[in-house]
MDAnalysis code that builds the backbone (N, CA, C; Angstrom):
import MDAnalysis as mda
import numpy as np

u = mda.Universe.empty(162, n_residues=54, atom_resindex=np.repeat(np.arange(54), 3), trajectory=True)
u.add_TopologyAttr("name", ["N", "CA", "C"] * 54)
u.add_TopologyAttr("resid", np.arange(1, 55))
u.add_TopologyAttr("resname", ["MET", "GLN", "ARG", "GLY", "THR", "ALA", "PHE", "LEU", "PHE", "LEU", "GLY", "ILE", "PHE", "THR", "ILE", "LEU", "THR", "GLY", "VAL", "LEU", "ALA", "LEU", "LYS", "LEU", "THR", "ASP", "MET", "ASN", "ILE", "CYS", "TRP", "ALA", "ILE", "ILE", "ALA", "LEU", "GLY", "ALA", "VAL", "PHE", "GLY", "CYS", "THR", "GLY", "GLY", "ILE", "SER", "ILE", "SER", "GLN", "ARG", "ALA", "ARG", "ALA"])
u.atoms.positions = np.array([
    [0.732, -0.954, 0.084],
    [-0.111, 0.075, 0.171],
    [0.470, 1.231, -0.308],
    [0.453, 2.144, -0.816],
    [1.166, 3.426, -1.169],
    [0.864, 4.399, 0.397],
    [2.176, 5.170, 0.667],
    [2.082, 5.863, 1.673],
    [0.582, 6.717, 1.885],
    [0.431, 7.523, 1.016],
    [-0.536, 8.437, 0.742],
    [-2.164, 7.764, 1.013],
    [-2.170, 6.558, 0.562],
    [-3.401, 5.764, 0.650],
    [-3.623, 5.641, 2.096],
    [-2.072, 4.977, 2.703],
    [-1.995, 4.505, 4.051],
    [-3.026, 5.626, 4.908],
    [-2.210, 6.930, 4.865],
    [-2.573, 8.019, 5.410],
    [-3.974, 8.270, 5.245],
    [-4.636, 8.100, 4.247],
    [-5.821, 8.644, 3.704],
    [-6.979, 7.659, 4.938],
    [-6.446, 6.734, 4.858],
    [-7.230, 5.485, 5.858],
    [-7.003, 5.777, 7.087],
    [-5.934, 6.157, 7.192],
    [-5.700, 6.269, 8.572],
    [-6.792, 7.598, 9.249],
    [-6.353, 8.707, 8.602],
    [-7.305, 9.769, 8.828],
    [-8.803, 9.616, 9.039],
    [-9.573, 8.623, 7.686],
    [-10.469, 8.185, 8.185],
    [-10.774, 7.688, 9.441],
    [-10.110, 6.719, 9.670],
    [-10.486, 5.964, 10.858],
    [-10.097, 6.717, 12.136],
    [-9.132, 7.622, 12.157],
    [-9.032, 8.418, 13.171],
    [-10.091, 9.481, 13.281],
    [-10.652, 10.137, 12.406],
    [-11.881, 10.932, 12.399],
    [-12.794, 10.057, 13.194],
    [-13.447, 8.877, 12.536],
    [-14.340, 7.906, 13.145],
    [-14.377, 7.551, 14.537],
    [-12.939, 7.476, 14.883],
    [-12.608, 7.199, 16.393],
    [-12.997, 8.094, 17.196],
    [-12.436, 9.448, 16.952],
    [-12.803, 10.600, 17.396],
    [-14.406, 10.934, 17.590],
    [-14.983, 10.861, 16.263],
    [-16.284, 10.828, 16.887],
    [-17.206, 9.797, 17.502],
    [-16.675, 8.620, 17.549],
    [-17.347, 7.878, 18.523],
    [-16.795, 7.806, 19.791],
    [-15.504, 8.352, 19.955],
    [-15.141, 8.656, 21.495],
    [-16.135, 10.042, 21.923],
    [-16.082, 11.213, 21.116],
    [-16.753, 12.061, 21.571],
    [-18.446, 11.836, 21.461],
    [-18.913, 10.957, 21.240],
    [-20.139, 10.644, 21.467],
    [-20.594, 9.984, 23.031],
    [-19.121, 9.268, 23.094],
    [-19.814, 8.000, 24.064],
    [-19.119, 9.159, 25.561],
    [-17.899, 9.906, 25.523],
    [-17.250, 10.461, 26.559],
    [-17.892, 11.999, 27.059],
    [-17.900, 12.526, 25.572],
    [-18.612, 13.782, 25.741],
    [-17.750, 14.952, 26.221],
    [-16.169, 14.293, 25.861],
    [-14.976, 15.143, 26.414],
    [-14.450, 16.089, 25.175],
    [-14.098, 17.407, 25.354],
    [-13.448, 18.222, 24.369],
    [-11.856, 17.680, 23.917],
    [-11.473, 17.018, 24.566],
    [-10.146, 16.624, 23.833],
    [-10.484, 15.874, 22.585],
    [-11.353, 15.127, 22.564],
    [-11.705, 14.289, 21.334],
    [-11.859, 14.990, 20.136],
    [-12.030, 16.503, 20.361],
    [-12.028, 17.439, 19.180],
    [-10.660, 17.476, 18.719],
    [-9.607, 17.129, 19.356],
    [-8.434, 17.139, 18.736],
    [-8.013, 15.832, 18.240],
    [-8.538, 14.758, 18.462],
    [-8.454, 13.776, 17.698],
    [-9.186, 13.858, 16.432],
    [-10.255, 14.554, 16.397],
    [-10.807, 14.578, 15.092],
    [-10.160, 15.553, 14.459],
    [-9.517, 16.595, 14.709],
    [-8.714, 17.373, 13.511],
    [-7.833, 16.691, 13.501],
    [-6.801, 16.034, 14.184],
    [-5.961, 15.180, 13.599],
    [-5.805, 14.139, 12.765],
    [-7.022, 13.491, 12.549],
    [-7.415, 13.036, 11.539],
    [-7.490, 13.513, 10.176],
    [-8.150, 14.738, 10.642],
    [-8.605, 15.429, 9.557],
    [-7.068, 15.813, 8.724],
    [-5.794, 16.345, 9.352],
    [-4.845, 16.567, 9.279],
    [-4.108, 15.256, 8.028],
    [-4.484, 14.002, 8.948],
    [-4.001, 12.662, 8.178],
    [-4.307, 12.479, 7.023],
    [-5.949, 12.708, 6.953],
    [-6.823, 12.609, 5.487],
    [-6.311, 13.352, 4.363],
    [-6.053, 15.013, 4.844],
    [-5.226, 15.885, 3.984],
    [-4.213, 15.643, 3.607],
    [-2.973, 15.400, 4.230],
    [-1.617, 14.934, 3.960],
    [-2.049, 13.679, 3.248],
    [-2.589, 12.802, 3.193],
    [-2.507, 11.259, 2.318],
    [-3.420, 11.857, 0.903],
    [-4.375, 12.742, 1.030],
    [-4.705, 13.233, -0.129],
    [-4.336, 14.029, -1.043],
    [-3.047, 14.872, -0.793],
    [-2.317, 15.938, -1.271],
    [-1.643, 15.161, -1.648],
    [-0.839, 13.650, -1.000],
    [0.286, 12.866, -1.610],
    [-0.445, 12.170, -2.870],
    [-1.621, 11.931, -2.798],
    [-2.101, 11.127, -4.029],
    [-2.302, 12.149, -5.005],
    [-2.497, 12.920, -4.744],
    [-2.471, 14.085, -5.963],
    [-1.653, 14.941, -6.799],
    [-0.502, 14.331, -5.682],
    [0.825, 15.136, -6.427],
    [1.416, 13.895, -6.973],
    [1.216, 12.776, -6.499],
    [1.868, 11.360, -7.391],
    [0.983, 11.417, -8.669],
    [-0.243, 11.607, -8.668],
    [-1.149, 11.313, -10.039],
    [-0.970, 12.333, -10.924],
    [-0.476, 13.797, -10.762],
    [-0.022, 14.731, -11.559],
    [1.509, 14.379, -12.025],
    [2.228, 13.985, -11.148],
    [3.902, 13.971, -12.000],
    [4.096, 12.655, -12.709],
])
């Protein structure tokens, strides 16, 4: 699996985990987990798009 694809799936999984943890615990720290997942997903998407362009 390529690095960009791995980051994209890691981001999706991290966002879903953060949303689930937010619903279960109602703690505001879970927003940081969701934001981290968004960063991972965006990094993976950018990596995939740059590889497709080249």
